[in-house]
NUBARO-23332 format. One record per residue (C-alpha): residue in one letter; residue number from 0; z, y, x. Coordinates in nm, 4 decimals. Each point is the difference from the previous one (the first is absolute). Example, Ala and Ser with C-alpha at 12.3 -4.5 7.8 and 13.67 -1.06 7.14 Angstrom:
<rs>
   code   pos          w          v          u
      A     0     0.7800    -0.4500     1.2300
      S     1    -0.0660     0.3440     0.1370
</rs>
This chain:
<rs>
   code   pos          w          v          u
      M     0     0.3850    -3.2681     0.1475
      S     1    -0.3440     0.0787    -0.1125
      S     2    -0.2428     0.2202     0.2007
      A     3     0.0361     0.2632    -0.2672
      R     4     0.3656     0.0248     0.0444
      N     5    -0.0616     0.0550     0.3718
      G     6    -0.1940     0.3259    -0.0828
      S     7    -0.3315     0.0965     0.1321
      G     8     0.0396    -0.0990     0.3497
      A     9     0.0417     0.2043     0.3245
      L    10    -0.1160     0.3484     0.0166
      L    11    -0.3270    -0.0625     0.1782
      E    12    -0.0718    -0.2859    -0.2414
      M    13     0.0464     0.2519    -0.2912
      A    14    -0.1910     0.2858     0.1816
      P    15    -0.1945    -0.1160     0.2974
      R    16    -0.1583     0.3422     0.0660
      I    17     0.3423     0.1309     0.0851
      A    18    -0.0398    -0.1929     0.3355
      G    19    -0.2586     0.2947     0.0989
      H    20     0.2130     0.2909    -0.1143
      P    21    -0.0092     0.2569     0.2606
      Q    22     0.3638     0.0564     0.0017
      L    23     0.1290    -0.3500    -0.0319
      S    24     0.0352    -0.2295     0.2914
      G    25     0.2672    -0.2149     0.1578
      S    26     0.3553     0.1172    -0.0978
      K    27    -0.1079     0.2394    -0.2736
      L    28    -0.2026    -0.2789    -0.1854
      A    29     0.2945    -0.2413     0.0470
      E    30     0.2334     0.2753    -0.1452
      L    31    -0.2281     0.0587    -0.2851
      E    32    -0.0292    -0.3792    -0.0822
      D    33     0.3884    -0.0342     0.0234
      A    34     0.0411     0.2791    -0.2542
      V    35    -0.2556    -0.1548    -0.2353
      L    36     0.1523    -0.3468     0.0311
      A    37     0.3625     0.1350    -0.0439
      T    38    -0.1262     0.1779    -0.3193
      R    39    -0.1448    -0.3253    -0.1189
      R    40     0.3138    -0.1860     0.0381
      F    41     0.1811     0.2803    -0.1908
      A    42    -0.2593     0.0000    -0.2631
      V    43    -0.0037    -0.3918    -0.0493
      N    44     0.3849    -0.0505     0.0397
      T    45     0.1486     0.2899    -0.1522
      I    46    -0.2482     0.1819    -0.2281
      R    47    -0.1966    -0.2565    -0.1683
      P    48     0.3022    -0.2227    -0.1227
      R    49     0.1492     0.2985    -0.1822
      A    50    -0.3410     0.1794    -0.1082
      L    51     0.0093    -0.1086    -0.3620
      E    52     0.3590     0.0583    -0.0578
      I    53    -0.0239     0.3593     0.1259
      D    54    -0.3131     0.0326    -0.2058
      R    55     0.2092    -0.0995    -0.2992
      V    56     0.3088     0.2256     0.0865
      N    57    -0.2147     0.3094     0.0211
      Y    58    -0.1709    -0.0921    -0.3201
      D    59     0.3428     0.0319    -0.1644
      E    60     0.1460     0.2661     0.2335
      P    61    -0.2937     0.1969     0.1547
      G    62     0.1079     0.1766     0.3210
      T    63     0.2090    -0.2679     0.1298
      I    64    -0.0283    -0.0334     0.3767
      A    65     0.0604    -0.3190     0.1843
      W    66     0.1951     0.1799     0.2900
      D    67     0.0746    -0.3229     0.1901
      I    68    -0.3737    -0.0816     0.0306
      V    69    -0.0691     0.3566     0.1138
      R    70     0.2767    -0.0228     0.2521
      E    71    -0.1430    -0.3307     0.1331
      G    72    -0.3410     0.1622     0.0317
      G    73     0.1666     0.2857     0.1789
      K    74     0.1287    -0.2367     0.2531
      I    75    -0.3481    -0.1086     0.0993
      G    76    -0.1378     0.3497     0.0274
      L    77    -0.1700     0.0309    -0.3745
      L    78     0.1567     0.3489    -0.0461
      N    79    -0.1374     0.1384     0.3240
      L    80    -0.3557    -0.0908     0.0000
      V    81    -0.1495     0.3486     0.0005
      T    82     0.3064     0.1765     0.1784
      P    83    -0.0960     0.1551     0.3256
      R    84     0.1328    -0.1955     0.3057
      A    85     0.2042     0.3400     0.0864
      S    86     0.2031    -0.0522    -0.3388
      G    87     0.0791    -0.3593     0.0556
      G    88    -0.3256    -0.1628    -0.1427
      A    89    -0.2782    -0.2180     0.1404
      S    90    -0.3057     0.2304    -0.1051
      D    91    -0.2465    -0.1630     0.2683
      L    92    -0.2979    -0.0936    -0.2231
      A    93     0.2097     0.1024    -0.2948
      C    94    -0.2857    -0.0425    -0.2656
      L    95    -0.1043    -0.3315     0.1179
      R    96     0.3564    -0.1266     0.0462
      T    97     0.0949     0.1264    -0.3625
      A    98    -0.2990    -0.1618    -0.1517
      L    99     0.0502    -0.3457     0.1535
      I   100     0.3581     0.0077    -0.0963
      A   101    -0.0826     0.1226    -0.3422
      E   102    -0.2177    -0.2980    -0.0598
      E   103     0.2817    -0.2470     0.1099
      I   104     0.2430     0.1842    -0.2363
      A   105    -0.2348     0.0049    -0.3091
      A   106    -0.0881    -0.3689     0.0436
      G   107     0.3874    -0.0415    -0.0943
      C   108     0.0443     0.2786    -0.2401
      A   109    -0.2279     0.3130    -0.0346
      G   110     0.2980     0.1917    -0.1374
      F   111     0.1758    -0.0156     0.3350
      A   112    -0.3247     0.0934     0.1743
      T   113    -0.0040     0.3082    -0.1962
      L   114     0.3504     0.0779     0.0422
      F   115    -0.0310    -0.0120     0.3776
      G   116    -0.3409     0.1486    -0.0099
      A   117     0.1204     0.2969    -0.2170
      H   118     0.2763     0.0606     0.2579
      G   119    -0.2478     0.0221     0.2588
      L   120    -0.2194     0.2332    -0.2132
      G   121     0.3034     0.2278    -0.0410
      A   122     0.0490    -0.0007     0.3771
      S   123    -0.3601     0.0777     0.1055
      P   124    -0.0088     0.3596    -0.0635
      L   125     0.2947     0.0390     0.2168
      A   126    -0.1524    -0.2083     0.2741
      M   127    -0.3135     0.2198    -0.0237
      G   128     0.2063     0.2994    -0.0137
      G   129     0.0739     0.0090     0.3668
      P   130     0.2952    -0.0084     0.2233
      A   131     0.2051     0.2425    -0.2613
      F   132     0.0286    -0.3007    -0.2200
      W   133     0.0484    -0.2811     0.2476
      D   134     0.3825     0.0433    -0.0141
      G   135     0.2042     0.0875    -0.3198
      A   136    -0.1085    -0.2022    -0.3057
      L   137    -0.2444    -0.2161     0.1724
      K   138     0.2422    -0.1197     0.2733
      E   139     0.2787    -0.0305    -0.2541
      A   140    -0.1997    -0.2386    -0.2154
      A   141    -0.1140    -0.2057     0.3033
      D   142     0.3690    -0.0252     0.1054
      S   143     0.1043    -0.1026    -0.3351
      A   144    -0.2397    -0.3046    -0.0064
      C   145     0.2873    -0.2612     0.0119
      D   146     0.2465     0.2044    -0.2179
      P   147     0.1185    -0.1678    -0.3282
      K   148    -0.2195     0.2510    -0.1679
      P   149    -0.2740     0.1110     0.2444
      Q   150    -0.1289     0.3501    -0.0700
      L   151    -0.3423    -0.0345    -0.1725
      M   152    -0.2628     0.2754    -0.0261
      A   153    -0.2514     0.0929    -0.2593
      F   154    -0.3256     0.1793    -0.0254
      C   155    -0.0388     0.2497    -0.2895
      I   156    -0.3347     0.1380    -0.1028
      T   157    -0.0927    -0.1368    -0.3390
      E   158     0.0838     0.2119    -0.3064
      P   159    -0.0196    -0.0864    -0.3681
      T   160    -0.3240     0.2363    -0.0188
      A   161    -0.1611    -0.0931     0.3339
      G   162    -0.0234    -0.3330     0.1413
      T   163    -0.3083    -0.1407     0.1930
      D   164    -0.1470     0.3651     0.0192
      V   165     0.2729     0.1202     0.2217
      E   166    -0.1086    -0.2618     0.2583
      H   167    -0.3764     0.1405     0.0123
      H   168    -0.0978     0.3015     0.2199
      V   169    -0.2262     0.1241    -0.2673
      W   170     0.1796    -0.1025    -0.3261
      M   171     0.3233     0.1771     0.1227
      R   172    -0.1532     0.3529    -0.0336
      T   173    -0.0010    -0.0442    -0.3981
      A   174     0.2913    -0.2458    -0.0220
      K   175     0.2436     0.0836    -0.2745
      V   176     0.2921     0.0323     0.2412
      V   177     0.3034     0.1515    -0.1655
      T   178     0.2705    -0.0386     0.2721
      R   179     0.0686     0.3040     0.2271
      A   180     0.1935     0.0904     0.2992
      D   181     0.1193     0.3452     0.0033
      K   182     0.1021     0.1968     0.3164
      V   183     0.3737     0.1007    -0.0019
      K   184     0.2262     0.1453     0.2625
      G   185     0.0440    -0.2712     0.2628
      G   186    -0.2320    -0.2674    -0.1536
      W   187    -0.1743    -0.1100    -0.3105
      E   188     0.0858    -0.0996    -0.3657
      L   189    -0.2071    -0.2918    -0.1281
      T   190    -0.0541    -0.0115    -0.3923
      G   191    -0.1789    -0.2638    -0.2144
      T   192    -0.0443    -0.3716    -0.0522
      K   193    -0.1232    -0.2778     0.2187
      H   194    -0.1145    -0.3287    -0.1569
      F   195    -0.0357    -0.3600     0.0907
      I   196     0.1857     0.0468     0.3385
      S   197     0.0623    -0.3350     0.1729
      N   198     0.3550    -0.0353     0.1060
      G   199     0.0692     0.3487    -0.1713
      N   200     0.3219    -0.1010    -0.1433
      A   201     0.1412    -0.1664     0.3190
      A   202    -0.1372     0.2338     0.2750
      T   203     0.2339     0.1923     0.2241
      W   204    -0.2877     0.2119     0.1296
      L   205    -0.3167     0.1160    -0.1879
      T   206    -0.3117     0.1684     0.1429
      V   207    -0.1028     0.2168    -0.2813
      F   208    -0.3339     0.1718    -0.0354
      M   209    -0.0348     0.3167    -0.2250
      P   210    -0.2118     0.3213     0.0044
      T   211     0.1366     0.3239     0.0831
      D   212    -0.2435     0.1397    -0.2452
      P   213    -0.0826    -0.2453    -0.2746
      K   214    -0.3146     0.2056    -0.0713
      R   215    -0.1224    -0.0951     0.3295
      P   216     0.1208    -0.3557     0.0580
      Y   217    -0.2419    -0.0887     0.2526
      E   218     0.0654     0.2958     0.2279
      T   219     0.3712     0.0190    -0.0393
      L   220     0.1058    -0.3673    -0.0346
      S   221     0.2941    -0.0386     0.2401
      A   222     0.2383    -0.2725     0.1041
      F   223     0.3655     0.0023    -0.0050
      L   224     0.2860    -0.2342     0.1130
      V   225     0.2482    -0.0331    -0.2880
      D   226     0.3499    -0.1571    -0.0001
      G   227    -0.0033    -0.2591    -0.2735
      R   228     0.3501     0.1297    -0.0818
      A   229    -0.0835     0.3783    -0.0394
      K   230     0.1360     0.2017    -0.2810
      G   231    -0.2563     0.0259    -0.2820
      L   232    -0.1760    -0.3180     0.0746
      T   233     0.0207    -0.2626    -0.2897
      V   234    -0.1415    -0.3348    -0.0592
      T   235    -0.1287     0.0388    -0.3625
      N   236    -0.1598    -0.3539    -0.0344
      V   237    -0.0395    -0.3264     0.1660
      E   238    -0.3367    -0.1604    -0.1257
      H   239    -0.0028    -0.3504    -0.1567
      K   240    -0.2644    -0.1491     0.2117
      M   241    -0.2461    -0.2756    -0.0456
      G   242    -0.0161    -0.1010     0.3656
      H   243     0.1561     0.0899     0.3471
      R   244     0.3325     0.0119    -0.1873
      A   245     0.2105    -0.0297     0.3285
      S   246    -0.1112     0.3465     0.0705
      P   247     0.1008     0.2509    -0.2665
      A   248    -0.2313     0.2773    -0.0936
      A   249     0.2071     0.3069    -0.1332
      E   250    -0.0647     0.3443    -0.1591
      L   251     0.1961     0.2798     0.1914
      S   252     0.0807     0.3398    -0.1314
      F   253     0.0463     0.2940     0.2528
      D   254     0.1878     0.2888    -0.1420
      K   255    -0.0182     0.2868     0.2579
      V   256     0.0844    -0.2624     0.2614
      F   257     0.0738     0.2005     0.3154
      V   258    -0.1691    -0.1039     0.3087
      P   259     0.0741     0.1875     0.3379
      D   260    -0.2738     0.1478     0.2082
      K   261     0.0600    -0.2648     0.2650
      N   262    -0.1056    -0.2764    -0.2474
      L   263    -0.3520     0.1367    -0.0474
      I   264    -0.2208    -0.2725     0.1530
      G   265    -0.2742     0.1589     0.1916
      R   266    -0.1076     0.3480    -0.1077
      E   267    -0.0376     0.1446    -0.3639
      G   268    -0.3236    -0.1197    -0.1287
      D   269    -0.0230    -0.3128     0.2244
      G   270     0.0765    -0.2489    -0.2751
      M   271    -0.3577    -0.0886    -0.0774
      G   272    -0.0807    -0.0854     0.3654
      L   273     0.3309    -0.1955     0.0137
      T   274    -0.0888    -0.1895    -0.3150
      I   275    -0.3442    -0.1036     0.0996
      G   276     0.1572    -0.1317     0.3550
      V   277     0.2641    -0.1812    -0.1693
      L   278    -0.2427    -0.1502    -0.2403
      A   279    -0.2289    -0.0961     0.2901
      G   280     0.2754    -0.1909     0.1492
      S   281     0.1512    -0.1414    -0.3365
      R   282    -0.3051    -0.1484    -0.1537
      P   283    -0.0529    -0.2957     0.2521
      P   284     0.3499    -0.1214    -0.0609
      V   285    -0.0756     0.0179    -0.3778
      G   286    -0.3095    -0.2009     0.0520
      A   287     0.2359    -0.2400     0.2051
      I   288     0.2373    -0.0180    -0.3035
      G   289    -0.2947    -0.1069    -0.2148
      T   290    -0.1168    -0.2408     0.2561
      G   291     0.3653    -0.1477     0.0120
      I   292     0.0153    -0.0236    -0.3777
      A   293    -0.3152    -0.2203     0.0141
      R   294     0.1139    -0.1922     0.2887
      G   295     0.3310    -0.0706    -0.1722
      A   296    -0.1827    -0.1310    -0.3181
      Y   297    -0.2317    -0.2205     0.2289
      E   298     0.2971    -0.1420     0.1977
      R   299     0.1883    -0.0835    -0.3082
      L   300    -0.2951    -0.1666    -0.1691
      L   301    -0.0773    -0.1987     0.3020
      E   302     0.3536    -0.1016     0.0503
      W   303     0.0056    -0.1353    -0.3638
      L   304    -0.3214    -0.1788     0.0547
      Q   305     0.1342    -0.1780     0.3027
      T   306     0.3398    -0.0762    -0.1179
      D   307     0.0423    -0.0272    -0.3730
      P   308    -0.0741    -0.3232    -0.1696
      A   309    -0.1032     0.1805    -0.3164
      A   310    -0.3029     0.1244     0.2233
      E   311    -0.0931    -0.3408     0.1272
      G   312    -0.3790    -0.0298     0.0464
      L   313    -0.0810     0.3765    -0.0582
      L   314    -0.0459     0.0717     0.3721
      D   315    -0.2701    -0.2820     0.0111
      K   316    -0.2179     0.1824    -0.2589
      Q   317    -0.2918     0.2015     0.1584
      Q   318     0.0493     0.2748    -0.2531
      V   319     0.3610     0.0566     0.1131
      Q   320    -0.1112    -0.0158     0.3645
      L   321    -0.2748     0.2461    -0.0677
      A   322     0.2484     0.2318    -0.1567
      L   323     0.2487    -0.0321     0.2818
      A   324    -0.2604     0.0762     0.2574
      Q   325    -0.0978     0.3237    -0.1802
      M   326     0.3426     0.1086    -0.0309
      N   327     0.0534    -0.0579     0.3698
      E   328    -0.3276     0.1842     0.0619
      E   329     0.1186     0.2963    -0.2029
      I   330     0.3323     0.0296     0.1649
      H   331    -0.1607    -0.0157     0.3637
      L   332    -0.2396     0.2720    -0.0961
      A   333     0.2448     0.2159    -0.1578
      R   334     0.2191    -0.0322     0.3154
      Q   335    -0.2790     0.0948     0.2226
      A   336    -0.0634     0.3129    -0.2061
      Y   337     0.3644     0.1283     0.0482
      I   338    -0.0007    -0.0990     0.3537
      D   339    -0.3086     0.2024     0.0677
      A   340     0.1550     0.2998    -0.1731
      A   341     0.3439    -0.0286     0.1610
      T   342    -0.1830    -0.0280     0.3466
      D   343    -0.2036     0.2974    -0.0610
      F   344     0.3033     0.2050    -0.0964
      D   345     0.2218    -0.1068     0.2920
      T   346    -0.2704     0.0244     0.2752
      I   347    -0.2580     0.2465    -0.0984
      S   348     0.1606     0.2316    -0.2626
      I   349     0.3493     0.1340    -0.0724
      G   350     0.1961    -0.2893     0.1841
      G   351    -0.1796     0.1103     0.3185
      L   352     0.1861     0.3208    -0.0069
      T   353     0.2960    -0.1887     0.1583
      G   354    -0.2160    -0.0548     0.2945
      T   355    -0.0647     0.3778     0.0626
      A   356     0.1897     0.1637     0.3055
      A   357     0.2038     0.2171    -0.2390
      M   358     0.1046    -0.2611    -0.2297
      R   359     0.1023    -0.2174     0.2979
      M   360     0.1813     0.2654     0.1627
      L   361     0.1830     0.0941    -0.3128
      G   362     0.0836    -0.3767    -0.0723
      K   363     0.1719    -0.0145     0.3455
      L   364     0.2345     0.2907    -0.0763
      P   365     0.3653    -0.1382    -0.0429
      S   366     0.1333     0.0509    -0.3281
      G   367     0.2626     0.2271     0.1353
      L   368    -0.2748     0.2405     0.1172
      R   369    -0.1797    -0.0213    -0.3070
      T   370     0.3150     0.0847    -0.2009
      N   371     0.0892     0.2882     0.2335
      R   372     0.0389     0.3191    -0.1984
      L   373    -0.2479     0.2103     0.1950
      V   374    -0.2538    -0.2854     0.0168
      R   375     0.0285    -0.0481    -0.3772
      S   376    -0.0384     0.3699    -0.0626
      Q   377    -0.3411    -0.0197     0.1778
      M   378    -0.0996    -0.3147    -0.2151
      Q   379     0.0640     0.1877    -0.3122
      T   380    -0.2261     0.2821     0.0912
      S   381    -0.3494     0.0057    -0.1741
      L   382    -0.1585    -0.1246     0.3218
      G   383     0.2478    -0.2822     0.0395
      R   384    -0.0281    -0.0954    -0.3691
      G   385    -0.3816    -0.0202     0.0287
      L   386    -0.0110    -0.1802     0.3270
      V   387    -0.1090    -0.3432    -0.1398
      M   388    -0.2472     0.1477    -0.2430
      E   389    -0.1388     0.2026     0.2938
      V   390    -0.0145    -0.3261     0.2123
      M   391    -0.1731    -0.1681    -0.2810
      S   392    -0.2563     0.2657    -0.0323
      R   393    -0.0774    -0.0080     0.3622
      T   394     0.0075    -0.3642     0.0738
      V   395    -0.0985    -0.1723    -0.3268
      G   396    -0.1932     0.2558    -0.1989
      N   397    -0.1102    -0.0097    -0.3621
      R   398    -0.2832    -0.2537     0.0238
      A   399     0.2030    -0.2772     0.1601
      L   400     0.2651     0.0678    -0.2680
      T   401    -0.2467    -0.0304    -0.2667
      R   402    -0.1237    -0.3228     0.1551
      T   403     0.3284    -0.1541     0.0486
      L   404     0.0914     0.0860    -0.3673
      G   405    -0.3215    -0.1762    -0.1070
      L   406     0.0958    -0.3177     0.1823
      S   407     0.3514     0.0212    -0.1213
      S   408    -0.1256     0.0425    -0.3727
      L   409    -0.2456    -0.2856     0.0533
      A   410     0.2787    -0.2239     0.1172
      K   411     0.2249     0.0896    -0.2986
      A   412    -0.2665    -0.0407    -0.2482
      R   413    -0.0973    -0.3268     0.1384
      G   414     0.3478    -0.1458     0.0494
      S   415     0.1138     0.0901    -0.3502
      D   416    -0.3209    -0.1447    -0.1737
      T   417     0.0537    -0.3176     0.2157
      A   418     0.3655    -0.0305    -0.1255
      M   419    -0.1406     0.0056    -0.3758
      K   420    -0.2715    -0.2383     0.0781
      V   421     0.1817    -0.2667     0.1832
      T   422     0.3067     0.0087    -0.2194
      G   423    -0.2176    -0.0392    -0.3031
      M   424    -0.1805    -0.2993     0.1642
      A   425     0.3271    -0.1581     0.1002
      L   426     0.1341     0.0192    -0.3709
      E   427    -0.3296    -0.1793    -0.1137
      V   428     0.0149    -0.2880     0.2465
      A   429     0.3768    -0.0393    -0.0712
      G   430    -0.0356     0.0097    -0.3943
      L   431     0.2947     0.0336    -0.2269
      D   432     0.1880    -0.3184     0.0970
      C   433     0.1072     0.0652     0.3601
      G   434     0.3846     0.0539    -0.0302
      R   435     0.1592     0.2604     0.2051
      L   436    -0.3350     0.0947     0.1512
      R   437    -0.1101     0.1628    -0.3198
      P   438     0.2544     0.2899     0.0016
      E   439    -0.0556     0.0474     0.3722
      L   440    -0.3654     0.0509    -0.0507
      E   441     0.0366     0.2121    -0.3070
      K   442     0.2188     0.2252     0.2156
      C   443    -0.2618     0.0086     0.2656
      L   444    -0.2587     0.1163    -0.2622
      R   445     0.2342     0.2666    -0.1351
      D   446     0.0612     0.1210     0.3439
      A   447    -0.3695     0.0055     0.0856
      K   448    -0.0758     0.2441    -0.2612
      L   449     0.1964     0.2860     0.1261
      T   450    -0.1604    -0.0211     0.3262
      Q   451    -0.3318     0.1048    -0.1588
      I   452     0.1831     0.3141    -0.1423
      Y   453     0.2497     0.1516     0.2510
      E   454    -0.0865     0.1686     0.3207
      G   455    -0.2932     0.1546    -0.1924
      T   456    -0.1970    -0.2138    -0.2582
      N   457    -0.2678    -0.2182     0.1283
      Q   458    -0.2413     0.2253    -0.1491
      L   459     0.1263     0.2939     0.2210
      N   460     0.0137    -0.2295     0.2945
      R   461    -0.3781    -0.0802    -0.0434
      L   462    -0.0907     0.3539    -0.0176
      E   463     0.1703     0.0440     0.3302
      V   464    -0.1989    -0.2849     0.1268
      F   465    -0.3165     0.1666    -0.1205
      E   466     0.0796     0.3382     0.1433
      G   467     0.1291    -0.1344     0.3446
      L   468    -0.2212    -0.2972     0.0732
      V   469    -0.3141     0.0196    -0.2249
      A   470    -0.0769     0.3762    -0.0187
      E   471     0.1899     0.0711     0.3176
      H   472     0.1441     0.3192    -0.1281
      T   473     0.2692     0.2024     0.1786
      M   474     0.2985     0.1181    -0.1635
      S   475     0.1241     0.3455     0.0994
      I   476     0.3633    -0.0871    -0.0049
      L   477     0.1574     0.0651     0.3381
      P   478     0.0750     0.3499     0.1113
      R   479    -0.2423     0.1659     0.2403
      P   480     0.1251    -0.0591     0.3663
      T   481     0.1265     0.3347     0.1575
      V   482    -0.0132     0.1298     0.3449
      S   483     0.1841     0.2906     0.1681
      N   484    -0.2043     0.3171     0.0183
      T   485     0.0534     0.2584     0.2997
      N   486     0.2933     0.1507    -0.2021
      G   487     0.1875    -0.3258    -0.0140
      A   488    -0.0492    -0.0221    -0.3604
      S   489    -0.1591    -0.2976    -0.1789
      A   490    -0.3465     0.0075    -0.1343
      A   491    -0.2124    -0.2715    -0.1788
      V   492    -0.2659    -0.1690     0.1839
      A   493    -0.3294     0.0637    -0.1733
</rs>
């Protein structure tokens, strides 16, 4: 078997800087490496052999899910990467773990990396929503990972008239958002259309972002947990996609879909803060997906050069050697970018919330206590709903959040551009007469293009890099921390 088929080596060979990670030593490092290697075996043995077949199936029948592969991924934890430990997940270093695993999956097929990643994206607002959401849908989804049809989640923010602008803290103020959440007795009614929703046609649970006042989308954007089987929710279209076909993208229509009060994630108006927090944690894995696509193209090309008689003599040519060296260089640097961003997220920024005394205490509460009627009633108060945002304001702050978003956006742009560059180089080296390699590399190129567009276009991501890392601006996105005044009421800290 060629070195390419063996993958990119052990974790510390791929990413030597992880050896100095402040939270990785001994058993934790071994656990992370085991997870990465298990995912690599899954990608090489299960995903890659079927990638072209599944791509063709979804060309003819968009929206088809390979549930057997989803279930096999669930067995090795790929559906619980961002799920809090209290809900049955393994959320230590969630961003770094998710990113490293996303690269492995994408090296086999980027569509499955998006499918598992979109599930994690849908779960992220619940994980950030605090203990009120660590049971219920989040735990149900975690417990279903090995079921014949595991419960998938989806993240719904994009609209037909509002795409990248809903992911920017300034542009959102003038975004053409036409969805709305109207207050009714006992809950909310959601109305409007969400567009390009990954996993949207197959999701059991949706985290949906809509303003309570469409004229003030920035100030009133709110997050809701919606049952995918709810009355009034309809899948109106499944996109015919160029790439990432294993993960469907759907259009969803909401016709006065009722959501009970308990399914408001955080407080009314917390949606923009949640969005930025989720994006800061999701863009490093998207950069890793781009890195994985590039690595998949590189490994396929190297394997062909080493083993196929049709390629005899090519590997001896200096021009080919230089191309391979440059491809390896690009992949390595893209990996370092997403590791930097993920480490910042996990240890300095939002991921560090799990280390605060309040979060540690809540994480240790038995599920039975968290689901106790009296305890849950306290969690549903404005104070309980706003707990995580309050802790974020106090322990992270707007400057740290702006910086981590800048690093995450850098990783996303770098990884996706690397995917386009390396896959293009691989096609040039291989040429037209390379047998099965050609359709595999063409799929890699089609997959690469989407990574420059979703999770915010690369243009938006580079503006986030400018704002967070070059100009060193500070977003005012988190609510001001509050303290109790002498009368026991809450007051904003000046």
